C-alpha positions as CSV (number, residue, x, y, z in Angstrom):
1,M,47.4,59.7,28.5
2,T,46.1,58.9,32.0
3,V,44.0,55.9,33.0
4,L,41.0,58.1,33.3
5,K,41.4,59.3,29.7
6,S,41.7,55.7,28.6
7,V,38.5,54.9,30.4
8,G,36.8,57.9,28.9
9,A,37.9,56.7,25.5
10,L,35.9,53.5,26.1
11,G,32.9,55.6,25.0
12,V,34.2,54.9,21.5
13,V,33.1,51.3,22.1
14,G,29.5,52.3,21.9
15,A,30.1,54.2,18.7
16,L,32.2,51.6,17.0
17,G,30.2,48.7,18.3
18,G,31.2,45.4,16.8
19,V,34.2,46.8,14.9
20,L,36.1,47.5,18.1
21,A,34.8,44.3,19.7
22,A,36.3,42.4,16.8
23,A,39.6,44.2,17.2
24,L,39.6,43.1,20.8
25,A,39.0,39.5,19.8
26,V,35.8,39.2,21.9
27,P,32.1,38.9,21.0
28,A,30.1,42.0,20.4
29,V,29.6,44.0,23.6
30,S,25.9,44.1,23.0
31,G,25.9,40.3,22.7
32,A,27.1,40.2,26.3
33,G,24.3,42.3,27.5
34,L,26.5,45.3,28.2
35,T,25.8,48.8,27.0
36,A,28.5,51.3,26.3
37,K,27.6,53.1,29.6
38,G,27.7,49.8,31.5
39,L,31.0,48.8,30.0
40,A,32.6,52.1,31.0
41,A,31.4,51.6,34.6
42,T,33.1,48.2,34.5
43,F,36.4,50.0,33.9
44,T,36.0,52.8,36.3
45,D,35.4,50.5,39.3
46,L,38.8,48.8,39.1
47,P,40.0,45.8,41.2
48,P,43.5,45.9,42.9
49,A,46.4,45.1,40.6
50,P,46.9,41.4,40.1
51,R,48.8,39.5,42.7
52,E,52.4,39.0,41.5
53,E,54.2,36.0,42.8
54,P,58.0,36.0,42.5
55,L,59.0,34.9,39.0
56,S,60.4,31.4,38.7
57,Q,64.1,31.7,38.2
58,V,67.1,29.5,37.8
59,T,68.8,28.1,40.9
60,R,72.5,27.7,40.3
61,L,75.1,25.6,42.1
62,L,78.6,27.1,42.3
63,D,81.9,25.4,43.2
64,R,84.2,26.8,45.8
65,H,85.6,29.2,43.2
66,G,82.2,30.6,42.1
67,E,81.9,28.7,38.8
68,V,78.5,27.3,37.9
69,F,78.5,23.5,37.7
70,A,74.7,22.7,37.8
71,Q,71.3,24.5,37.7
72,F,67.7,23.7,38.4
73,Y,64.7,25.5,37.1
74,T,61.0,25.3,36.1
75,A,61.6,28.3,33.7
76,N,65.1,29.3,32.5
77,R,64.9,32.9,33.6
78,T,67.3,35.5,35.2
79,E,65.6,38.8,36.2
80,V,67.5,42.0,35.3
81,P,66.6,45.7,35.9
82,L,65.5,47.8,33.0
83,A,68.8,49.7,33.1
84,A,70.6,46.5,32.3
85,V,68.7,46.0,29.1
86,A,70.2,47.6,26.0
87,P,68.1,50.7,24.9
88,V,67.7,49.3,21.4
89,M,66.0,46.2,22.9
90,R,63.5,48.4,24.8
91,Q,62.8,50.4,21.6
92,A,62.4,47.2,19.5
93,I,59.9,45.6,21.8
94,V,57.8,48.7,22.2
95,A,57.9,49.4,18.5
96,I,56.4,46.1,17.4
97,E,54.2,45.3,20.4
98,D,52.8,48.7,21.6
99,A,54.2,51.8,19.8
100,R,51.9,54.1,21.9
101,F,53.0,52.5,25.2
102,Y,54.2,55.7,26.7
103,E,51.1,57.6,25.6
104,H,48.1,55.5,26.7
105,G,47.0,54.5,30.1
106,G,46.8,50.7,29.6
107,L,44.3,50.5,26.8
108,D,45.3,51.9,23.4
109,V,42.1,52.4,21.4
110,K,43.9,54.1,18.5
111,G,46.5,51.4,18.4
112,T,43.9,48.7,18.5
113,L,42.0,50.2,15.6
114,R,45.2,50.6,13.6
115,A,46.1,47.0,14.3
116,L,42.7,45.9,13.1
117,I,43.0,47.8,9.8
118,T,46.6,46.7,9.2
119,N,45.9,43.0,9.9
120,S,42.7,43.1,7.7
121,Q,44.7,44.5,4.8
122,A,47.6,42.1,5.2
123,G,45.3,39.1,5.6
124,G,47.1,38.0,8.7
125,I,48.4,39.3,12.0
126,R,51.2,41.9,11.6
127,Q,50.4,44.1,14.6
128,G,49.0,43.2,18.0
129,G,45.8,44.6,19.5
130,S,46.8,44.3,23.1
131,S,48.9,46.8,24.9
132,L,52.1,45.8,26.7
133,T,50.3,46.2,30.0
134,Q,47.6,43.8,28.9
135,Q,50.2,41.3,27.8
136,L,52.0,41.7,31.2
137,V,48.7,40.9,32.9
138,K,48.1,37.8,30.9
139,N,51.7,36.6,31.7
140,I,51.2,37.3,35.4
141,L,48.0,35.3,35.4
142,V,49.7,32.4,33.6
143,E,52.7,32.6,35.9
144,N,50.5,32.5,39.0
145,A,48.5,29.5,37.8
146,Q,48.9,26.4,40.0
147,S,47.6,23.9,37.4
148,E,47.1,23.4,33.7
149,V,43.4,24.2,34.1
150,E,44.2,27.6,35.6
151,R,46.8,28.3,32.9
152,D,44.3,27.4,30.1
153,R,41.8,29.8,31.8
154,A,44.3,32.6,31.8
155,R,44.9,32.1,28.0
156,A,41.2,31.4,27.0
157,P,40.0,33.6,24.1
158,S,36.8,34.6,26.0
159,M,35.2,37.9,26.6
160,A,35.2,37.4,30.4
161,R,39.0,36.8,30.3
162,K,39.6,39.8,28.0
163,I,37.6,42.2,30.2
164,T,39.3,40.9,33.4
165,E,42.7,41.5,31.6
166,L,41.7,45.0,30.6
167,R,40.6,45.9,34.1
168,Y,43.8,44.6,35.6
169,A,45.9,46.5,33.0
170,L,44.3,49.7,34.1
171,A,45.0,48.9,37.7
172,L,48.6,48.2,36.9
173,E,48.9,51.5,35.2
174,E,47.8,53.2,38.4
175,K,50.3,51.2,40.4
176,Y,53.5,51.4,38.4
177,R,55.4,53.8,36.2
178,K,55.7,53.0,32.6
179,D,59.4,51.9,32.9
180,E,58.4,49.6,35.8
181,I,55.8,48.0,33.6
182,L,58.2,47.5,30.7
183,E,60.8,46.0,33.1
184,R,58.3,43.5,34.4
185,Y,57.2,42.6,30.9
186,L,60.7,42.0,29.6
187,N,61.4,39.7,32.5
188,I,58.2,37.7,32.4
189,A,57.7,37.2,28.6
190,Y,58.5,33.9,26.9
191,F,60.9,34.3,23.9
192,G,61.0,30.7,22.8
193,A,63.7,28.0,22.9
194,G,63.1,27.5,26.6
195,A,64.1,31.1,27.5
196,Y,61.9,33.2,29.8
197,G,62.8,36.9,30.1
198,V,65.1,39.0,28.0
199,E,68.3,38.0,29.8
200,A,67.8,34.3,29.3
201,A,66.7,34.9,25.7
202,A,69.9,36.9,25.0
203,Q,72.0,34.2,26.4
204,R,70.1,31.4,24.7
205,F,69.8,32.9,21.2
206,F,73.1,34.8,20.9
207,S,75.3,33.8,23.9
208,T,75.4,37.4,25.1
209,S,73.7,39.5,27.7
210,S,70.7,41.7,27.3
211,A,72.9,44.7,27.9
212,K,75.0,44.0,24.9
213,L,72.3,43.2,22.3
214,T,72.8,44.8,18.9
215,L,70.1,46.2,16.6
216,T,69.6,43.0,14.7
217,Q,69.7,40.9,17.8
218,A,67.2,43.1,19.6
219,A,64.8,43.1,16.6
220,T,65.1,39.3,16.5
221,L,64.1,38.9,20.1
222,A,61.3,41.4,19.8
223,G,60.0,39.5,16.8
224,A,60.1,36.2,18.7
225,V,57.7,37.2,21.5
226,R,54.5,37.2,19.4
227,S,54.7,33.5,18.4
228,P,57.6,32.0,20.5
229,Y,56.7,28.4,19.5
230,A,56.2,28.9,15.8
231,N,59.4,31.0,15.6
232,D,61.5,28.9,17.9
233,P,65.0,28.8,16.3
234,S,66.0,25.7,18.1
235,L,63.4,23.6,16.2
236,G,64.9,24.0,12.7
237,R,65.4,26.1,9.6
238,R,61.7,26.6,8.9
239,Q,61.2,28.2,12.3
240,Q,64.4,30.3,11.8
241,A,63.1,31.5,8.4
242,R,59.9,32.7,10.1
243,L,61.9,34.4,12.9
244,K,63.9,36.3,10.3
245,A,60.8,37.5,8.6
246,R,59.5,38.7,12.0
247,R,62.9,40.4,12.7
248,D,62.7,42.3,9.4
249,L,59.1,43.4,10.2
250,V,60.4,44.8,13.5
251,L,63.2,46.7,11.7
252,D,60.7,48.2,9.3
253,R,58.5,49.3,12.1
254,M,61.4,50.9,14.0
255,A,62.3,52.8,10.8
256,E,58.7,53.8,10.3
257,L,58.6,55.3,13.9
258,G,62.0,57.1,13.4
259,L,63.8,54.9,15.9
260,V,66.4,53.9,13.3
261,T,67.1,55.3,9.9
262,G,66.0,53.6,6.7
263,A,69.6,52.8,5.9
264,Q,70.2,51.2,9.3
265,A,67.1,49.1,8.9
266,T,68.1,48.0,5.4
267,A,71.6,47.1,6.5
268,A,70.3,45.1,9.5
269,K,67.8,43.2,7.3
270,A,70.6,42.2,5.0
271,A,72.4,40.5,7.9
272,K,72.0,36.9,8.6
273,L,69.9,35.8,11.6
274,G,73.1,35.1,13.5
275,I,71.6,32.6,16.0
276,R,74.2,31.1,18.2
277,L,72.2,28.8,20.5
278,A,73.9,28.4,23.8
279,P,73.1,25.2,25.8
280,Q,70.7,25.5,28.7
281,P,71.6,22.6,30.9
282,G,69.4,21.7,33.7
283,G,69.5,19.0,36.4
284,C,72.3,16.8,37.5
285,A,72.5,14.6,34.5
286,Q,73.9,17.5,32.5
287,S,76.4,18.6,35.2
288,P,80.1,17.8,34.8
289,Y,80.0,16.7,38.5
290,P,76.6,14.9,38.6
291,F,77.2,12.9,41.9
292,Y,78.0,16.1,43.8
293,C,75.0,17.7,42.2
294,V,72.7,14.9,43.4
295,Y,74.1,15.2,46.9
296,V,73.2,19.0,47.0
297,Q,69.9,18.4,45.4
298,R,68.9,15.8,47.9
299,E,70.1,18.0,50.7
300,L,67.8,20.8,49.5
301,L,64.8,18.5,49.1
302,S,65.2,16.7,52.4
303,S,66.2,19.4,54.9
304,P,63.5,21.3,56.7
305,V,65.8,24.3,56.7
306,F,64.8,24.9,53.1
307,G,61.1,24.5,53.5
308,N,58.4,22.9,55.7
309,T,57.2,20.4,53.1
310,P,58.7,18.5,50.2
311,A,56.5,20.5,47.8
312,E,57.7,23.8,49.2
313,R,61.3,22.7,49.0
314,Q,60.9,21.5,45.4
315,R,59.3,24.8,44.4
316,R,62.0,26.9,46.1
317,M,64.7,24.9,44.4
318,T,63.3,25.0,40.9
319,R,61.7,28.5,41.0
320,G,63.6,30.5,43.7
321,G,66.4,31.9,41.7
322,L,68.9,30.8,44.4
323,T,72.6,30.9,44.1
324,I,74.1,28.1,46.2
325,R,77.8,28.1,46.8
326,T,79.2,24.7,47.6
327,A,82.4,23.2,48.9
328,L,83.2,21.4,45.6
329,D,86.8,21.7,44.7
330,P,87.2,21.0,40.9
331,K,90.9,20.1,41.4
332,A,90.1,17.4,44.0
333,Q,87.1,16.2,42.0
334,R,89.2,15.8,38.8
335,A,91.8,13.9,40.9
336,A,89.2,11.5,42.3
337,D,87.6,11.0,38.9
338,R,90.9,10.2,37.1
339,A,92.2,7.9,39.9
340,I,89.0,5.8,39.7
341,T,88.6,5.7,35.9
342,A,92.3,4.7,35.5
343,R,91.6,1.4,37.4
344,V,87.9,0.7,37.2
345,A,85.9,0.7,33.9
346,A,82.4,2.1,33.7
347,D,81.0,-1.1,32.3
348,D,82.5,-3.2,35.1
349,T,79.9,-4.6,37.5
350,E,82.5,-3.9,40.2
351,V,82.2,-0.3,41.2
352,A,84.5,2.1,43.0
353,A,83.5,5.3,44.7
354,E,85.4,8.0,46.6
355,A,84.6,11.0,48.8
356,M,87.0,13.7,49.9
357,V,86.4,15.7,53.1
358,E,88.3,18.6,54.6
359,P,89.4,18.0,58.2
360,G,88.2,20.7,60.7
361,T,85.3,21.9,58.5
362,G,83.6,18.8,57.1
363,R,83.5,20.4,53.7
364,I,83.0,17.8,51.0
365,R,85.6,18.5,48.3
366,A,84.8,15.7,45.9
367,M,82.5,12.8,45.2
368,A,83.3,10.4,42.4
369,A,82.3,7.0,41.1
370,S,83.4,4.6,38.4
371,K,80.1,4.7,36.6
372,R,78.7,7.6,34.7
373,F,75.5,9.2,36.0
374,G,72.2,8.4,34.3
375,N,70.0,5.6,33.0
376,N,71.4,2.8,30.9
377,P,70.1,2.3,27.3
378,G,66.8,0.5,27.4
379,N,66.7,1.2,31.2
380,R,68.9,-1.9,31.7
381,K,69.7,-2.6,35.4
382,N,73.5,-3.1,34.8
383,G,75.6,-1.0,32.4
384,P,78.0,1.9,32.3
385,R,75.6,4.2,34.1
386,T,73.8,4.4,37.4
387,T,71.4,6.8,39.0
388,F,72.7,5.9,42.5
389,N,75.0,8.3,44.1
390,L,77.5,5.6,45.0
391,A,79.7,7.9,47.2
392,A,76.8,8.9,49.5
393,D,74.1,7.4,51.8
394,V,70.5,6.7,50.9
395,R,69.3,10.1,52.1
396,H,71.6,11.7,49.5
397,G,70.7,9.5,46.6
398,G,73.0,6.6,47.4
399,G,72.4,2.9,47.7
400,Q,72.8,0.5,50.6
401,G,76.6,0.9,50.8
402,F,79.2,-1.8,51.4
403,Q,80.5,-3.3,54.7
404,A,83.3,-1.0,55.8
405,G,85.5,-3.9,56.9
406,S,88.6,-3.3,59.0
407,T,88.4,0.5,58.7
408,F,86.2,0.2,61.8
409,K,89.1,-1.0,63.9
410,V,90.1,2.6,64.2
411,F,87.1,3.2,66.6
412,T,88.2,0.3,68.9
413,L,91.8,1.7,68.8
414,A,90.6,5.2,69.8
415,T,88.5,3.8,72.6
416,A,91.4,1.8,74.0
417,L,93.7,4.8,73.9
418,Q,91.0,6.9,75.6
419,Q,90.8,4.3,78.4
420,G,94.5,4.4,79.1
421,W,96.0,1.8,76.8
422,R,99.6,2.6,75.8
423,F,101.8,2.1,72.7
424,G,103.3,-1.3,72.8
425,Q,100.6,-2.7,75.1
426,G,98.9,-5.9,73.9
427,F,98.4,-9.6,74.6
428,Q,98.6,-13.1,73.2
429,T,96.0,-14.0,70.5
430,P,94.8,-17.5,69.5
431,G,94.5,-18.7,65.9
432,A,90.7,-18.6,66.2
433,L,88.1,-17.0,68.4
434,V,84.5,-17.8,69.4
435,P,82.8,-14.7,70.7
436,A,80.8,-16.7,73.2
437,S,80.9,-14.1,76.1
438,G,81.8,-10.6,77.1
439,Y,79.9,-8.6,74.5
440,R,76.9,-6.3,75.4
441,D,75.2,-3.7,73.2
442,C,74.4,-0.2,74.4
443,R,71.1,-1.4,75.9
444,G,72.9,-3.8,78.1
445,N,71.8,-6.9,76.3
446,P,74.3,-9.7,75.7
447,V,75.0,-10.1,72.0
448,N,77.4,-13.0,72.1
449,D,77.6,-15.4,69.2
450,P,78.8,-18.8,70.4
451,G,78.1,-20.3,67.0
452,A,80.6,-18.1,65.2
453,R,84.3,-18.6,64.8
454,V,86.6,-15.8,63.7
455,Y,90.0,-16.4,62.1
456,N,92.9,-14.3,60.9
457,A,93.9,-14.1,57.3
458,S,90.7,-15.8,56.1
459,G,91.4,-19.0,58.1
460,E,95.2,-18.9,58.1
461,G,97.5,-18.0,60.9
462,K,98.4,-19.5,64.3
463,G,97.9,-16.4,66.4
464,G,100.7,-14.9,68.6
465,P,101.5,-11.8,70.6
466,H,100.3,-8.4,69.3
467,S,100.4,-4.8,70.5
468,L,98.2,-1.9,69.5
469,E,100.6,-1.1,66.7
470,T,101.2,-4.6,65.3
471,G,97.6,-5.5,65.6
472,T,96.6,-2.4,63.7
473,W,99.4,-2.5,61.1
474,Q,98.7,-6.1,60.3
475,S,94.9,-5.7,60.7
476,V,94.6,-8.7,63.0
477,N,91.0,-9.7,63.3
478,I,91.3,-11.7,66.5
479,F,93.4,-9.1,68.3
480,Y,90.7,-6.5,67.6
481,M,87.8,-8.8,68.6
482,M,89.6,-9.4,71.9
483,L,90.5,-5.7,72.3
484,E,86.8,-4.7,71.7
485,Q,85.8,-7.2,74.4
486,K,88.2,-5.7,76.8
487,V,87.3,-2.0,76.2
488,G,83.5,-2.8,75.8
489,L,81.5,-3.1,72.7
490,C,79.2,-0.3,73.6
491,N,82.1,2.1,74.3
492,V,83.4,1.3,70.8
493,V,79.9,2.0,69.3
494,R,79.7,5.3,71.2
495,T,83.1,6.3,69.8
496,A,82.0,5.5,66.3
497,R,78.7,7.5,66.7
498,A,80.6,10.5,68.2
499,L,82.6,10.4,65.0
500,G,79.5,10.5,62.8
501,I,79.2,6.9,61.9
502,G,75.7,5.8,60.8
503,R,74.6,3.2,58.3
504,A,74.2,4.1,54.7
505,D,70.6,2.9,54.7
506,G,69.7,5.0,57.7
507,A,69.0,1.9,59.9
508,A,70.4,1.5,63.4
509,L,73.9,0.3,63.7
510,R,74.4,-3.4,64.2
511,E,75.9,-3.7,67.7
512,V,77.4,-7.2,67.4
513,P,80.8,-8.7,68.3
514,T,82.1,-8.2,64.8
515,F,81.3,-4.5,64.9
516,T,85.0,-3.7,65.0
517,L,85.4,-5.8,61.8
518,G,83.1,-3.4,60.0
519,V,79.9,-5.5,59.5
520,N,77.9,-2.3,59.0
521,E,77.2,-1.1,55.4
522,M,78.7,2.4,54.9
523,D,79.2,5.1,52.3
524,P,82.4,6.9,51.5
525,V,81.2,10.4,52.5
526,T,80.4,9.2,56.0
527,V,83.6,7.2,56.4
528,A,85.8,10.1,55.0
529,A,84.2,12.6,57.4
530,S,84.8,10.3,60.3
531,F,88.5,9.8,59.5
532,A,88.8,13.5,58.8
533,A,88.1,14.0,62.5
534,F,91.5,12.4,63.4
535,G,93.2,14.7,60.9
536,A,91.6,17.6,62.8
537,R,92.8,16.3,66.2
538,G,89.5,14.8,67.3
539,R,87.2,17.6,66.0
540,Y,84.4,16.0,64.1
541,C,82.4,18.0,61.6
542,E,79.3,16.8,59.8
543,P,79.8,16.5,56.0
544,Q,78.9,19.8,54.4
545,A,78.3,20.5,50.8
546,I,76.4,23.8,51.0
547,L,78.3,26.8,52.2
548,E,76.1,29.8,51.3
549,I,72.7,30.5,49.9
550,S,71.8,33.8,48.3
551,G,68.9,35.2,46.4
552,G,65.1,34.7,46.8
553,D,63.7,36.3,49.9
554,S,66.4,35.3,52.3
555,G,69.2,37.6,51.1
556,R,72.6,36.0,51.7
557,T,72.9,33.2,54.3
558,A,76.1,31.5,55.2
559,V,75.9,27.9,56.4
560,P,78.6,27.5,59.1
561,P,80.2,24.1,59.8
562,S,78.6,21.9,62.4
563,C,81.5,20.6,64.5
564,E,82.3,19.3,68.0
565,Q,85.3,17.8,69.8
566,A,84.4,14.2,69.5
567,I,87.5,12.8,71.1
568,E,90.3,14.3,73.1
569,R,93.1,15.9,71.1
570,P,95.8,13.7,72.7
571,V,93.8,10.6,71.9
572,A,93.5,11.7,68.2
573,D,97.2,12.4,68.1
574,A,97.9,8.9,69.4
575,V,95.6,7.4,66.8
576,N,97.4,9.3,64.1
577,H,100.7,8.0,65.3
578,V,99.6,4.4,65.1
579,L,97.8,4.8,61.7
580,S,100.8,6.5,60.2
581,G,102.6,3.2,60.6
582,V,100.1,1.5,58.2
583,F,102.1,3.1,55.4
584,S,105.6,2.4,56.7
585,K,105.1,-0.9,58.5
586,G,101.7,-2.2,57.7
587,T,99.2,-3.2,55.0
588,M,100.0,-0.1,52.8
589,K,103.8,-0.5,53.1
590,G,105.4,0.6,49.9
591,Q,102.6,3.0,49.0
592,S,103.0,6.7,49.8
593,I,101.7,10.2,48.8
594,G,105.0,11.9,49.6
595,R,103.8,13.6,52.8
596,P,102.7,12.6,56.3
597,A,99.5,10.5,56.1
598,A,97.6,8.0,58.1
599,G,94.9,5.5,57.2
600,K,93.4,2.0,57.5
601,T,92.7,-0.7,54.9
602,G,89.5,-2.6,55.0
603,T,88.8,-6.0,53.5
604,N,85.7,-8.0,54.4
605,N,85.4,-11.7,55.1
606,G,85.0,-13.5,51.9
607,Y,86.2,-10.4,49.9
608,T,82.7,-9.1,49.6
609,S,84.1,-5.5,49.5
610,A,87.3,-3.6,50.0
611,W,88.1,-0.1,51.4
612,F,90.8,2.3,52.2
613,A,90.3,5.4,54.3
614,G,93.1,7.8,55.0
615,Y,93.9,11.4,55.7
616,T,96.4,14.2,56.2
617,P,95.8,17.3,58.3
618,D,94.5,18.9,55.1
619,L,92.4,16.3,53.4
620,A,90.7,13.0,54.1
621,A,89.3,10.5,51.6
622,A,87.6,7.1,51.7
623,V,87.4,4.7,48.7
624,S,85.1,1.7,48.5
625,V,85.0,-1.1,46.0
626,G,82.2,-3.8,45.6
627,D,79.9,-5.4,43.1
628,I,76.9,-3.3,42.3
629,R,74.8,-6.4,41.7
630,G,75.3,-7.5,45.4
631,S,78.4,-7.9,47.4
632,Y,77.5,-11.2,48.9
633,R,76.4,-12.9,45.7
634,Y,79.4,-11.5,43.8
635,P,82.5,-11.4,46.0
636,L,85.7,-9.8,44.7
637,R,87.5,-13.0,43.9
638,G,88.9,-14.0,40.5
639,V,87.7,-10.8,38.9
640,Q,88.7,-8.6,36.0
641,I,88.4,-5.0,36.9
642,G,89.5,-2.4,34.5
643,D,92.6,-3.7,32.7
644,S,93.7,-5.9,35.6
645,Y,92.9,-9.3,37.0
646,Y,92.6,-9.8,40.7
647,G,92.8,-13.2,42.5
648,S,91.2,-11.3,45.4
649,V,90.6,-7.6,45.9
650,Q,91.8,-6.2,49.2
651,G,92.1,-2.8,50.8
652,A,95.7,-2.3,49.7
653,S,95.4,-3.8,46.2
654,L,92.7,-1.5,44.6
655,P,91.1,1.1,47.0
656,G,94.6,1.9,48.4
657,P,96.2,2.8,45.0
658,I,93.1,4.8,44.0
659,W,93.4,6.7,47.3
660,V,97.1,7.3,46.8
661,R,96.8,8.7,43.2
662,S,93.8,10.9,44.0
663,M,95.3,12.4,47.2
664,E,98.6,13.1,45.4
665,A,96.9,15.1,42.7
666,A,94.3,16.8,45.0
667,L,97.1,18.0,47.4
668,R,99.6,19.0,44.7
669,G,100.6,22.6,45.5
670,V,99.3,22.4,49.0
671,R,102.0,22.8,51.7
672,S,102.8,19.6,53.5
673,N,101.7,19.5,57.1
674,G,102.5,16.8,59.7
675,F,100.6,15.4,62.6
676,A,101.1,16.6,66.2
677,H,103.5,14.3,68.2
678,P,101.7,12.1,70.6
679,D,102.1,12.6,74.4
680,M,104.5,9.8,75.2
681,S,104.1,10.4,78.9
682,R,100.5,9.4,78.6
683,F,100.7,6.8,75.8
684,G,104.3,5.5,75.9
685,G,105.7,2.6,77.9
686,G,103.3,-0.3,77.0
687,F,104.4,-3.9,77.0
688,T,103.2,-7.1,75.3
689,P,104.6,-10.4,76.7
690,G,106.5,-12.3,74.1
691,L,106.2,-9.7,71.3
692,K,109.9,-8.8,71.0
693,E,110.9,-12.5,71.1
694,A,108.4,-13.4,68.4
695,Q,109.6,-10.5,66.2
696,K,113.3,-11.5,66.7
697,E,112.6,-15.1,65.9
698,A,110.8,-14.1,62.7
699,E,113.6,-11.8,61.6
700,A,116.2,-14.5,62.3
701,A,114.3,-17.0,60.3
702,E,114.1,-14.5,57.5
703,R,117.9,-14.1,57.4
704,K,118.7,-17.8,57.8
705,P,119.6,-19.6,54.5
706,G,117.2,-22.3,53.6
707,R,114.8,-21.0,56.2
708,D,112.0,-23.4,57.1
709,R,108.5,-23.0,55.7
710,R,106.8,-22.2,59.0
711,A,109.2,-19.3,59.8
712,R,108.9,-17.9,56.3
713,H,105.1,-17.9,56.7
714,Q,105.4,-16.3,60.1
715,R,107.6,-13.5,58.8
716,A,105.4,-13.0,55.8
717,R,102.4,-12.7,58.1
718,W,104.1,-10.0,60.1
719,N,104.8,-8.0,56.9
720,R,101.5,-8.3,55.1
721,G,99.2,-8.1,58.1
722,G,96.5,-10.6,58.7
723,H,94.1,-11.2,55.8
724,H,95.5,-8.3,53.7
725,R,97.7,-10.4,51.5
726,K,99.5,-9.1,48.5
727,P,97.1,-9.9,45.7
728,H,97.8,-12.1,42.7
729,K,97.6,-9.6,39.9
730,V,98.1,-10.0,36.2
731,R,97.8,-7.3,33.6
732,W,96.6,-7.7,30.0
733,K,94.8,-5.6,27.4
734,R,91.0,-5.4,27.9
735,R,89.2,-7.7,25.5
736,H,85.7,-7.2,24.2
737,R,83.3,-7.0,27.2
């Protein structure tokens, strides 16, 4: 039947009067001041079909292997073409909702009258009076609503709404073929249990796809549409009993229409409901990798690339049906998670966080923290959970970060090598230093601090000769303060910035004499990406979590790495050569991942925080440890962390072992690659007056029986490196805490 025939059939309205009006669930037409002739004119002068916004769909986050690890949505929906819906599902929905769907032109007068008579005899609603096209219109108007007021208006049982709905239905019939209308209806309808559209409903109710629905399953979903809240199987047995009764009604109707045999309907009715509710996780709290999820979520909500306003970006994320492929490597993520949880307990106030970044691309492979993600019971401030993304900066959901400590010495080292310093080159250092002159920030202002006094080894140590290597391996504070003064504070700051360094809180870097000692608060993602540049021979890449976006209106868009050559390759090779010695001769001596690696410990004055940042040519990682209640108020001295007691926490005592264990596991099965050899013609041949003599004296004192205390202390200082002393560490079983 064409639309015109349906409109002509409206003449019956005048003949049937209030009977049909009641069937349409509106007041009598005459009561609205409309004659049958006027009503017919209303339906011949049709408006355009209703505007159809893209349906809200699920945005999914995929790891590097294409597996879903998180999703965001306003409505749990996945659109599918009609051909991907099982034929029995199409038959079931038409049978119960609009058996004459393929015969009428949008308004089924005969069906409406039959529904009125059936419902009157049954004493309740057993058949609907609205056509599928009318129901589609109602769903479109609800979907397009921008507020609860608009949604209520779209559902209001008023004559004005009903007539508008009918006119739009006739317009849709002019615009689309029947199968197109049915496809749109199956994708927009709400089936209950949080499932919008037939595909999400099939997954939610039966853990299957809409293409694989059986007769009983299809009848169940078709029965759910009429009253999706009253028949919601996720709410309990009473609702499931109602749903089964609706399913059996659908099966009877299908048999009545000859779509199935009586025997098939009887057998299907004898079957159990068979609900197998699949979880429908949404948001980061339900993701197995919540901190990585938060990073991606914040990236989507803060970047103008994904929309001009926060509201537009939020709408696109929760309604756009996007598929976002990320750089997350589950193997590396598990390695980081296990390494941290093996040493730091979730209910400790001391927290550890780690980020892993791929050199040469900036791809973030993992983000882990010792606490679980979420709110603590009773919204307590301290507990086993946190909503801060501890591995990231404030922009990506993190906190204020921790001072990076001696990891920042690498930027002074790189600056010195860039300026022509050579291996073995150095100078005499005193036991204490007052930065009273020689320090200027990048605006040219003097930033000297004549009231400060810097020591080695937290106040111990008599100074002595140091080269680039020994000053780095032993992490000598005064050596690096003096080196920074010689190469220029601003030059060191510029090197750090070129390597992506920025404060975790987004504020300007503190350009002060102790810059090289890491007074700026940092986050592991930023530090790991910076150190990854050395593994990539000076090529710095911005940290990257999102690799590709597909779906929505944009098709498929790859997100390329954002990289630049921050420092010369030979300079990076030279830095790698020096930092490799941290494992063989410096503060990490005795700890190894079984392949070439380089890195730098970081311990702050007063043990307020501790770090280790290291890398291979294939992977870089940074680990931070500090007290979540405040690093200055709660220094890492005399603390129980996990199952161990620490007299003081240093870069090599806790962050270092976490780094070693996580990197070993993350790189297992990856071919071992070494660093490029440094250009000795450019960097070799340096000299430090008195260094060889001091080393020989210390070695001789070490071999001498009954060696004196001072020599023993001197030798120990060469081995352990400045303030990075071997910690006092006792193990016992964790007691009740």
